[in-house]
C-alpha beads as a LAMMPS data file, in Angstrom:
LAMMPS data file: protein, C-alpha beads

355 atoms
354 bonds

1 atom types
1 bond types

-500.0 500.0 xlo xhi
-500.0 500.0 ylo yhi
-500.0 500.0 zlo zhi

Masses

1 110.0

Atoms # bond

1 1 1 23.853 25.081 10.779
2 1 1 20.345 26.274 10.510
3 1 1 17.316 24.120 9.457
4 1 1 17.460 25.525 5.975
5 1 1 21.092 24.929 5.183
6 1 1 21.699 21.953 2.862
7 1 1 24.426 19.331 2.580
8 1 1 26.930 20.197 0.070
9 1 1 27.924 17.109 -2.139
10 1 1 30.224 18.650 -4.361
11 1 1 30.286 19.051 -8.135
12 1 1 27.217 21.897 -7.617
13 1 1 25.011 19.469 -5.832
14 1 1 23.369 19.797 -2.553
15 1 1 21.223 17.430 -0.660
16 1 1 17.800 18.949 -0.321
17 1 1 16.995 17.474 3.113
18 1 1 18.311 19.334 5.907
19 1 1 21.334 17.655 7.724
20 1 1 20.351 19.059 11.165
21 1 1 16.897 17.289 10.903
22 1 1 18.201 13.797 10.013
23 1 1 22.005 13.100 9.485
24 1 1 21.067 9.394 8.822
25 1 1 18.220 7.344 7.593
26 1 1 15.835 6.156 10.128
27 1 1 13.389 3.260 10.310
28 1 1 10.662 5.623 10.109
29 1 1 11.880 6.731 6.513
30 1 1 10.407 3.404 5.432
31 1 1 7.030 3.618 7.148
32 1 1 5.171 5.027 4.311
33 1 1 4.359 7.928 6.310
34 1 1 5.551 11.597 6.519
35 1 1 9.162 11.005 6.708
36 1 1 9.017 8.669 3.594
37 1 1 7.156 11.350 1.770
38 1 1 9.993 13.836 2.844
39 1 1 12.442 11.587 1.446
40 1 1 10.588 11.164 -1.864
41 1 1 9.571 14.581 -2.393
42 1 1 12.724 16.162 -1.399
43 1 1 15.290 13.925 -2.535
44 1 1 14.196 11.326 -5.108
45 1 1 11.648 13.453 -7.012
46 1 1 14.161 16.388 -7.748
47 1 1 16.669 13.775 -8.941
48 1 1 14.417 11.805 -11.185
49 1 1 11.505 14.273 -11.976
50 1 1 9.521 13.397 -15.143
51 1 1 5.835 13.473 -16.104
52 1 1 5.408 9.741 -15.427
53 1 1 6.818 9.835 -11.847
54 1 1 5.070 12.970 -10.869
55 1 1 1.551 11.690 -10.297
56 1 1 3.135 9.326 -7.466
57 1 1 0.525 6.672 -8.162
58 1 1 1.135 3.123 -7.172
59 1 1 2.675 2.632 -10.819
60 1 1 3.487 4.381 -13.836
61 1 1 0.975 4.548 -16.639
62 1 1 2.048 5.062 -20.181
63 1 1 1.233 4.349 -23.836
64 1 1 3.443 2.122 -26.336
65 1 1 2.169 1.146 -29.607
66 1 1 -1.224 2.222 -28.960
67 1 1 -1.482 0.161 -25.850
68 1 1 -1.914 1.699 -22.302
69 1 1 0.341 -0.043 -19.795
70 1 1 1.066 0.238 -16.002
71 1 1 4.394 -0.564 -14.613
72 1 1 5.170 -0.951 -10.861
73 1 1 7.968 -2.252 -8.550
74 1 1 8.340 -3.058 -5.004
75 1 1 10.812 -4.624 -2.466
76 1 1 9.790 -6.874 0.322
77 1 1 11.859 -7.068 3.736
78 1 1 9.203 -8.217 6.170
79 1 1 10.175 -9.785 9.439
80 1 1 9.294 -12.505 10.125
81 1 1 9.396 -14.225 6.680
82 1 1 6.750 -16.571 7.635
83 1 1 3.543 -15.154 9.475
84 1 1 -0.135 -16.264 10.190
85 1 1 -1.762 -16.179 6.654
86 1 1 1.357 -15.969 4.438
87 1 1 5.045 -15.446 3.907
88 1 1 7.317 -13.073 2.198
89 1 1 6.944 -14.924 -1.224
90 1 1 3.370 -14.635 -1.935
91 1 1 3.421 -11.071 -0.255
92 1 1 5.838 -10.080 -2.933
93 1 1 3.642 -11.296 -5.757
94 1 1 0.434 -10.013 -4.243
95 1 1 1.728 -6.570 -3.488
96 1 1 3.115 -5.763 -6.975
97 1 1 0.058 -7.337 -8.687
98 1 1 -2.090 -5.116 -6.393
99 1 1 -0.163 -1.882 -7.125
100 1 1 -0.709 -2.636 -10.790
101 1 1 -4.442 -3.261 -10.156
102 1 1 -4.790 0.071 -8.485
103 1 1 -3.860 1.646 -11.607
104 1 1 -6.931 0.079 -13.225
105 1 1 -4.581 -2.331 -15.176
106 1 1 -4.815 -6.260 -15.641
107 1 1 -1.385 -7.502 -14.386
108 1 1 0.288 -9.664 -16.949
109 1 1 3.968 -10.172 -16.215
110 1 1 6.279 -10.189 -13.178
111 1 1 9.987 -10.199 -12.500
112 1 1 11.331 -11.424 -9.210
113 1 1 14.992 -10.549 -7.560
114 1 1 15.993 -12.395 -4.471
115 1 1 18.679 -11.394 -2.177
116 1 1 19.317 -14.367 0.004
117 1 1 21.487 -14.518 3.280
118 1 1 23.931 -17.301 3.342
119 1 1 22.561 -20.075 5.874
120 1 1 18.908 -19.608 4.787
121 1 1 17.380 -23.270 4.978
122 1 1 16.609 -24.708 1.626
123 1 1 13.442 -25.776 3.029
124 1 1 12.431 -22.427 3.683
125 1 1 13.529 -21.005 0.301
126 1 1 11.447 -23.708 -1.301
127 1 1 8.242 -22.926 0.739
128 1 1 8.619 -19.316 -0.396
129 1 1 9.084 -20.342 -4.067
130 1 1 6.084 -22.560 -3.999
131 1 1 3.937 -19.915 -2.330
132 1 1 5.015 -17.411 -5.020
133 1 1 4.071 -19.916 -7.686
134 1 1 0.514 -20.423 -6.289
135 1 1 0.136 -16.831 -5.654
136 1 1 0.983 -15.842 -9.381
137 1 1 -1.421 -18.701 -10.453
138 1 1 -4.211 -17.066 -8.569
139 1 1 -3.461 -13.636 -9.766
140 1 1 -3.240 -14.967 -13.416
141 1 1 0.129 -13.587 -14.002
142 1 1 3.463 -14.961 -15.287
143 1 1 6.859 -14.627 -13.621
144 1 1 8.888 -14.339 -16.744
145 1 1 12.367 -12.723 -15.563
146 1 1 14.409 -12.658 -12.278
147 1 1 17.863 -12.598 -10.393
148 1 1 19.344 -14.126 -7.463
149 1 1 22.227 -12.889 -5.254
150 1 1 23.514 -14.462 -2.055
151 1 1 25.243 -12.225 0.639
152 1 1 27.379 -13.099 3.368
153 1 1 25.912 -14.659 6.690
154 1 1 25.086 -11.717 8.918
155 1 1 25.163 -9.237 6.030
156 1 1 21.365 -9.757 5.191
157 1 1 18.180 -10.943 7.185
158 1 1 17.318 -14.332 5.737
159 1 1 15.882 -13.183 2.299
160 1 1 14.747 -9.919 0.600
161 1 1 12.598 -9.914 -2.558
162 1 1 12.011 -7.344 -5.196
163 1 1 9.115 -7.698 -7.691
164 1 1 8.260 -5.771 -10.731
165 1 1 5.293 -5.948 -13.021
166 1 1 3.633 -4.889 -15.990
167 1 1 -0.131 -4.777 -16.740
168 1 1 -2.533 -3.728 -19.539
169 1 1 -4.991 -0.803 -18.950
170 1 1 -8.234 -1.535 -20.914
171 1 1 -9.698 1.349 -23.148
172 1 1 -11.849 3.735 -21.318
173 1 1 -10.121 3.063 -17.930
174 1 1 -8.572 6.326 -16.465
175 1 1 -7.879 5.985 -12.722
176 1 1 -5.734 8.350 -10.518
177 1 1 -5.672 10.558 -7.544
178 1 1 -6.099 13.739 -9.660
179 1 1 -9.411 12.156 -11.071
180 1 1 -11.221 12.442 -7.520
181 1 1 -14.079 14.773 -7.425
182 1 1 -16.078 16.362 -4.463
183 1 1 -18.770 14.077 -3.631
184 1 1 -17.023 10.790 -4.311
185 1 1 -17.982 8.034 -1.885
186 1 1 -15.055 6.254 -0.280
187 1 1 -15.312 2.533 -0.105
188 1 1 -13.039 -0.049 1.719
189 1 1 -13.384 -3.833 0.655
190 1 1 -13.406 -5.111 4.251
191 1 1 -11.682 -5.492 7.743
192 1 1 -8.542 -3.448 8.193
193 1 1 -5.370 -3.484 10.072
194 1 1 -4.990 -7.548 9.962
195 1 1 -1.640 -7.707 8.245
196 1 1 0.068 -5.464 10.659
197 1 1 -1.271 -7.092 13.705
198 1 1 -0.430 -10.552 12.309
199 1 1 3.170 -9.617 11.891
200 1 1 3.363 -8.001 15.241
201 1 1 1.913 -11.097 17.001
202 1 1 4.517 -13.420 15.798
203 1 1 7.381 -10.788 15.951
204 1 1 6.631 -10.016 19.652
205 1 1 5.537 -13.644 20.698
206 1 1 2.031 -12.237 21.557
207 1 1 -0.859 -14.625 22.092
208 1 1 -4.481 -13.439 21.533
209 1 1 -7.812 -15.233 22.101
210 1 1 -7.885 -15.758 18.194
211 1 1 -5.262 -16.186 15.593
212 1 1 -5.253 -12.874 13.516
213 1 1 -4.087 -13.822 10.163
214 1 1 -2.630 -11.518 7.354
215 1 1 -5.128 -10.497 4.697
216 1 1 -2.295 -10.749 1.818
217 1 1 -4.412 -11.580 -1.355
218 1 1 -4.454 -10.455 -5.057
219 1 1 -7.073 -7.917 -5.740
220 1 1 -7.062 -8.150 -9.493
221 1 1 -10.521 -10.108 -9.616
222 1 1 -12.169 -7.720 -7.337
223 1 1 -11.013 -4.596 -9.303
224 1 1 -12.100 -6.436 -12.657
225 1 1 -15.519 -6.769 -11.196
226 1 1 -15.706 -3.220 -10.014
227 1 1 -14.657 -1.816 -13.374
228 1 1 -17.183 -4.013 -15.166
229 1 1 -20.102 -2.377 -13.373
230 1 1 -18.871 1.270 -13.663
231 1 1 -16.680 3.668 -15.365
232 1 1 -17.076 6.057 -12.665
233 1 1 -14.254 4.853 -10.379
234 1 1 -11.994 7.677 -10.063
235 1 1 -9.088 6.413 -7.818
236 1 1 -8.038 3.091 -6.282
237 1 1 -5.257 2.725 -3.648
238 1 1 -4.188 -0.247 -1.618
239 1 1 -3.472 0.986 2.121
240 1 1 -0.360 -1.038 2.965
241 1 1 2.467 0.875 4.855
242 1 1 0.953 3.648 6.914
243 1 1 -2.629 2.072 6.758
244 1 1 -5.936 3.531 5.604
245 1 1 -5.179 6.925 7.455
246 1 1 -1.847 7.685 5.586
247 1 1 -3.437 6.526 2.366
248 1 1 -6.213 8.957 2.681
249 1 1 -3.743 11.938 3.540
250 1 1 -1.846 11.026 0.354
251 1 1 -5.007 11.015 -1.714
252 1 1 -6.242 14.370 -0.072
253 1 1 -2.952 16.170 -0.759
254 1 1 -2.758 14.715 -4.496
255 1 1 -6.363 15.676 -5.317
256 1 1 -6.384 18.969 -3.522
257 1 1 -9.668 17.992 -1.899
258 1 1 -10.744 17.308 1.621
259 1 1 -11.807 13.987 3.141
260 1 1 -14.290 13.145 5.793
261 1 1 -14.443 9.735 7.280
262 1 1 -16.874 8.145 9.689
263 1 1 -15.401 6.310 12.728
264 1 1 -18.477 4.214 13.227
265 1 1 -18.306 3.032 9.576
266 1 1 -14.718 1.598 9.848
267 1 1 -14.574 -2.136 9.462
268 1 1 -12.242 -2.915 12.384
269 1 1 -12.696 -6.674 13.746
270 1 1 -13.047 -6.754 17.757
271 1 1 -9.891 -8.803 18.124
272 1 1 -7.772 -6.295 16.070
273 1 1 -9.282 -3.525 18.332
274 1 1 -8.275 -5.477 21.518
275 1 1 -4.804 -6.130 20.132
276 1 1 -4.358 -2.522 19.166
277 1 1 -5.526 -1.427 22.732
278 1 1 -2.976 -3.811 24.359
279 1 1 -0.080 -2.641 22.049
280 1 1 -1.138 1.106 22.082
281 1 1 -1.471 1.334 18.364
282 1 1 -4.187 2.932 16.051
283 1 1 -5.644 0.616 13.677
284 1 1 -6.097 3.344 11.090
285 1 1 -2.341 3.358 10.692
286 1 1 -1.665 -0.367 10.519
287 1 1 -0.657 -1.968 7.162
288 1 1 -3.119 -4.052 5.195
289 1 1 -2.051 -6.281 2.220
290 1 1 -5.381 -7.489 0.722
291 1 1 -7.515 -4.064 0.885
292 1 1 -8.244 -1.381 -1.391
293 1 1 -9.670 2.137 -0.938
294 1 1 -11.897 3.203 -3.892
295 1 1 -13.328 6.608 -4.713
296 1 1 -16.447 6.267 -6.691
297 1 1 -18.943 8.838 -8.024
298 1 1 -22.150 8.898 -5.718
299 1 1 -24.206 8.051 -8.824
300 1 1 -22.160 4.580 -9.142
301 1 1 -21.355 3.972 -5.536
302 1 1 -24.242 1.546 -4.800
303 1 1 -23.659 -0.373 -7.983
304 1 1 -20.031 -0.621 -7.226
305 1 1 -20.533 -1.542 -3.663
306 1 1 -23.028 -4.349 -4.639
307 1 1 -20.505 -5.917 -7.164
308 1 1 -17.648 -5.699 -4.509
309 1 1 -19.995 -7.532 -1.973
310 1 1 -20.230 -10.318 -4.416
311 1 1 -16.706 -11.075 -4.624
312 1 1 -15.013 -13.125 -1.800
313 1 1 -12.503 -10.396 -1.111
314 1 1 -15.165 -7.805 -0.965
315 1 1 -18.069 -9.368 1.040
316 1 1 -17.642 -6.855 3.913
317 1 1 -17.182 -3.926 1.744
318 1 1 -18.472 -0.501 3.375
319 1 1 -18.569 3.112 2.594
320 1 1 -16.459 4.974 5.207
321 1 1 -16.611 8.500 4.060
322 1 1 -16.328 10.924 1.054
323 1 1 -14.283 13.474 -0.703
324 1 1 -15.359 17.168 0.066
325 1 1 -14.640 20.540 -1.308
326 1 1 -13.428 22.051 1.774
327 1 1 -10.486 21.632 4.404
328 1 1 -8.499 20.943 1.377
329 1 1 -5.461 18.418 1.667
330 1 1 -6.916 17.239 5.248
331 1 1 -8.589 14.147 6.492
332 1 1 -11.256 14.698 9.089
333 1 1 -13.020 11.990 11.193
334 1 1 -16.515 12.110 12.523
335 1 1 -16.189 10.495 15.865
336 1 1 -18.568 8.038 17.545
337 1 1 -19.285 10.548 20.304
338 1 1 -20.263 13.244 17.799
339 1 1 -17.064 15.305 17.595
340 1 1 -14.605 15.636 14.849
341 1 1 -10.853 15.343 14.777
342 1 1 -8.183 15.584 12.095
343 1 1 -6.598 12.381 10.914
344 1 1 -3.050 13.235 9.977
345 1 1 -0.546 11.095 8.191
346 1 1 1.779 8.701 10.023
347 1 1 4.628 10.750 11.329
348 1 1 6.788 7.975 13.059
349 1 1 7.242 4.248 12.727
350 1 1 4.379 2.114 14.342
351 1 1 5.527 -1.247 12.793
352 1 1 8.902 -1.447 10.908
353 1 1 9.714 -4.062 8.374
354 1 1 6.006 -4.835 7.885
355 1 1 6.186 -5.670 4.015

Bonds

1 1 1 2
2 1 2 3
3 1 3 4
4 1 4 5
5 1 5 6
6 1 6 7
7 1 7 8
8 1 8 9
9 1 9 10
10 1 10 11
11 1 11 12
12 1 12 13
13 1 13 14
14 1 14 15
15 1 15 16
16 1 16 17
17 1 17 18
18 1 18 19
19 1 19 20
20 1 20 21
21 1 21 22
22 1 22 23
23 1 23 24
24 1 24 25
25 1 25 26
26 1 26 27
27 1 27 28
28 1 28 29
29 1 29 30
30 1 30 31
31 1 31 32
32 1 32 33
33 1 33 34
34 1 34 35
35 1 35 36
36 1 36 37
37 1 37 38
38 1 38 39
39 1 39 40
40 1 40 41
41 1 41 42
42 1 42 43
43 1 43 44
44 1 44 45
45 1 45 46
46 1 46 47
47 1 47 48
48 1 48 49
49 1 49 50
50 1 50 51
51 1 51 52
52 1 52 53
53 1 53 54
54 1 54 55
55 1 55 56
56 1 56 57
57 1 57 58
58 1 58 59
59 1 59 60
60 1 60 61
61 1 61 62
62 1 62 63
63 1 63 64
64 1 64 65
65 1 65 66
66 1 66 67
67 1 67 68
68 1 68 69
69 1 69 70
70 1 70 71
71 1 71 72
72 1 72 73
73 1 73 74
74 1 74 75
75 1 75 76
76 1 76 77
77 1 77 78
78 1 78 79
79 1 79 80
80 1 80 81
81 1 81 82
82 1 82 83
83 1 83 84
84 1 84 85
85 1 85 86
86 1 86 87
87 1 87 88
88 1 88 89
89 1 89 90
90 1 90 91
91 1 91 92
92 1 92 93
93 1 93 94
94 1 94 95
95 1 95 96
96 1 96 97
97 1 97 98
98 1 98 99
99 1 99 100
100 1 100 101
101 1 101 102
102 1 102 103
103 1 103 104
104 1 104 105
105 1 105 106
106 1 106 107
107 1 107 108
108 1 108 109
109 1 109 110
110 1 110 111
111 1 111 112
112 1 112 113
113 1 113 114
114 1 114 115
115 1 115 116
116 1 116 117
117 1 117 118
118 1 118 119
119 1 119 120
120 1 120 121
121 1 121 122
122 1 122 123
123 1 123 124
124 1 124 125
125 1 125 126
126 1 126 127
127 1 127 128
128 1 128 129
129 1 129 130
130 1 130 131
131 1 131 132
132 1 132 133
133 1 133 134
134 1 134 135
135 1 135 136
136 1 136 137
137 1 137 138
138 1 138 139
139 1 139 140
140 1 140 141
141 1 141 142
142 1 142 143
143 1 143 144
144 1 144 145
145 1 145 146
146 1 146 147
147 1 147 148
148 1 148 149
149 1 149 150
150 1 150 151
151 1 151 152
152 1 152 153
153 1 153 154
154 1 154 155
155 1 155 156
156 1 156 157
157 1 157 158
158 1 158 159
159 1 159 160
160 1 160 161
161 1 161 162
162 1 162 163
163 1 163 164
164 1 164 165
165 1 165 166
166 1 166 167
167 1 167 168
168 1 168 169
169 1 169 170
170 1 170 171
171 1 171 172
172 1 172 173
173 1 173 174
174 1 174 175
175 1 175 176
176 1 176 177
177 1 177 178
178 1 178 179
179 1 179 180
180 1 180 181
181 1 181 182
182 1 182 183
183 1 183 184
184 1 184 185
185 1 185 186
186 1 186 187
187 1 187 188
188 1 188 189
189 1 189 190
190 1 190 191
191 1 191 192
192 1 192 193
193 1 193 194
194 1 194 195
195 1 195 196
196 1 196 197
197 1 197 198
198 1 198 199
199 1 199 200
200 1 200 201
201 1 201 202
202 1 202 203
203 1 203 204
204 1 204 205
205 1 205 206
206 1 206 207
207 1 207 208
208 1 208 209
209 1 209 210
210 1 210 211
211 1 211 212
212 1 212 213
213 1 213 214
214 1 214 215
215 1 215 216
216 1 216 217
217 1 217 218
218 1 218 219
219 1 219 220
220 1 220 221
221 1 221 222
222 1 222 223
223 1 223 224
224 1 224 225
225 1 225 226
226 1 226 227
227 1 227 228
228 1 228 229
229 1 229 230
230 1 230 231
231 1 231 232
232 1 232 233
233 1 233 234
234 1 234 235
235 1 235 236
236 1 236 237
237 1 237 238
238 1 238 239
239 1 239 240
240 1 240 241
241 1 241 242
242 1 242 243
243 1 243 244
244 1 244 245
245 1 245 246
246 1 246 247
247 1 247 248
248 1 248 249
249 1 249 250
250 1 250 251
251 1 251 252
252 1 252 253
253 1 253 254
254 1 254 255
255 1 255 256
256 1 256 257
257 1 257 258
258 1 258 259
259 1 259 260
260 1 260 261
261 1 261 262
262 1 262 263
263 1 263 264
264 1 264 265
265 1 265 266
266 1 266 267
267 1 267 268
268 1 268 269
269 1 269 270
270 1 270 271
271 1 271 272
272 1 272 273
273 1 273 274
274 1 274 275
275 1 275 276
276 1 276 277
277 1 277 278
278 1 278 279
279 1 279 280
280 1 280 281
281 1 281 282
282 1 282 283
283 1 283 284
284 1 284 285
285 1 285 286
286 1 286 287
287 1 287 288
288 1 288 289
289 1 289 290
290 1 290 291
291 1 291 292
292 1 292 293
293 1 293 294
294 1 294 295
295 1 295 296
296 1 296 297
297 1 297 298
298 1 298 299
299 1 299 300
300 1 300 301
301 1 301 302
302 1 302 303
303 1 303 304
304 1 304 305
305 1 305 306
306 1 306 307
307 1 307 308
308 1 308 309
309 1 309 310
310 1 310 311
311 1 311 312
312 1 312 313
313 1 313 314
314 1 314 315
315 1 315 316
316 1 316 317
317 1 317 318
318 1 318 319
319 1 319 320
320 1 320 321
321 1 321 322
322 1 322 323
323 1 323 324
324 1 324 325
325 1 325 326
326 1 326 327
327 1 327 328
328 1 328 329
329 1 329 330
330 1 330 331
331 1 331 332
332 1 332 333
333 1 333 334
334 1 334 335
335 1 335 336
336 1 336 337
337 1 337 338
338 1 338 339
339 1 339 340
340 1 340 341
341 1 341 342
342 1 342 343
343 1 343 344
344 1 344 345
345 1 345 346
346 1 346 347
347 1 347 348
348 1 348 349
349 1 349 350
350 1 350 351
351 1 351 352
352 1 352 353
353 1 353 354
354 1 354 355
C-alpha cells in the first residue's frame, strides 16, 4: 500500500490518514505536537468541519441573543494524579478556565465529568474534589453540572476528569490567531516548563536540589488586567502540551506570519535548565499550566507588560520576540551565540500524560 492510499471504512467513507504511516494510535498523538495536529486536521476537521471549529482556537466563540460567548472543553489524564504544586482536580478547573480566558472571555460556568477506576481511595477523591472547589472559587466560576462513571479495576488509571466551560466576551474584545499582525510583540508571563518537570520528577522518582512545582493557576485575573489597559491584544494562547515552541508554531501557521524569538529572553529558571540537561529535554517543548503567550501591538506592548508585572501571576513577564512578515509559518530563534535556528513543532512525545 502506498503512502497516499486510504483506509476503506465502507459505505463510501475512507480514513484520511495513511494506514501505512500509523495503523494505531500512539502516545505521541496526544502530545499536542505534529501528530496531534495531523489527527485533528486529517480526521476530525473533515468529519466535523464548520465555521466555529475551523479557527482552531482554545475555544469556540459565537453569539447568542446578542451576547458573545466562548465555549471550551478539555480532558485530564495526568499521571501521577498528585504532583508538586497541584493535582488533577485543580488542573482540570484551571485548564478549562484558562482556555476560555485565551478567547478573551470571562469564564462563568463549568461542567465536570469523572471517570473513576474501582479501588480509588475515597480520601484521594475527596482531596481532588476539595481542590476543584478551591480552584473554582479562585477563578470566580461555578461548577453547575456534571457526571460520574466508575470502571472496573484495571480498566482505567485511578481517575480521568473532563471539564467544559462557558464564558462571556465583553464588547470590543476580538482575540484570535488570525488577528496577529506583523510587528506584534510576543509576551510570556513568567518562567516556563515548570509543570512538565514537576510531573516528570514525581513520575520518575527524580530528586533535584530544589522542588520544582507545577505552575497550575487560573489566568482570568491576569487577562482581565491586560484587557483593561489595551484593546490591542491580538492573540492569547496558553502553552500547555508541546510547550511554548509548539504553541508559537501553531500561531505562525494560523496567522500566516513568521515568528522570531530570542533565546536570551526566554524565562527558564536555572533548576529547570539543570533538570532538562539531565533528562535530555528541551524546555521550549515542555508543558506549562499557568502561563500565557500574548501577541500585542508594539504601540501597546509596554503598557500591557507593565499591567502584567503588577499581577502576582505576571511579575516575571518578558517580551520574547515578535511576529514578522517573512519566513511565513515558521518560528526562528536568535541564539545566544549569534546564530539562528528554526524551532519546529514537537514531532514526537517528550512527556506523555502531562495534563
